[in-house]
N, C-alpha and C positions, 0 to 999 in steps of 0.2 A: 860480173856475176855469174854463176856458177853455171853454166850449161846442163839442161837436164839430162843426156847422154853422160855426162860424167860423174854427174850426183847420182844416179841408179845404177852406173855400175854397167851400163849396156852395152857400151862399144867397147871389148878387148880385142883389137884386129881382126882377124881372120874368125874370129870365136863370140860371136854376139849372144847367141844361146846359153853360154856356157853359167853365166851368174843366174840363169834358172833354176839351175839345181845343185847351188846351193843353200845349205836350210839356211845360213846368215843373214841372205839375203831377205827371206820371210819373215824372219825373226823381226828383221830390223822395220821392217814394211808394218807388219803388224805393232809393233812400240812407236811406230808412227802413226800412226792411224787410232790408238788407244790414247798417245798424249794428245794428239788434236797439230802435228806438228805442221800442219797444212797451214795454220794461222801466224806460221810467220811468212813479212812477205817474201822472201826469196824462195821459201816452198809452195807457194799458193798453188802454181801453175801445174805440181806434180798430182799426175792421177794417181798413183803408187802412197801414196800419204795423205789421202782424201778423210776424213772423220765421220766416217760413214758406218752405216751397222751390215750394210752389204761388205764393204770392203774389207771391215776389220772379220768376219764369219769367213771369207776366203782364205786371207791370210792363218789365220786359224784352221782353217780347214784342210788347207795344203800342209802344216805341220804338226797336226795330227795326224793326217794319211801317212806322213812320214815315218811318224812316231811307232804307227802301227805295223807299218811295212817293214821296218827293221827289228818290231818286238818279233814279230813273228817269223822272219828269218831266222834271229837269236836263237829262239826255243825250236825251229826247228833243225838248224845244226846241232843244237843240246842234246835233243832227243836221238839224234843221229848217234853222237859222239856215245852217249850212254848206251845205247841199243848195241855199239863196236863193243864195250868191253866186258 
């Protein structure tokens, strides 16, 4: 059986927090919550894959927030470039 820490990618040596800043992690968990991967016996006890509305909205919220953050940063950089020309 695969251990929870390895499956979720939460253990990377001395950097256990690093995966929380990767968007592929949040996208994978959002997909897992949407597709009800928690229905599989090996994944049943992993809370990140729970098939609940609150879990799904939390994962989508993180992805939407990150998208809004990076779009605003890109818009600000583009506005700064156009002012300097």
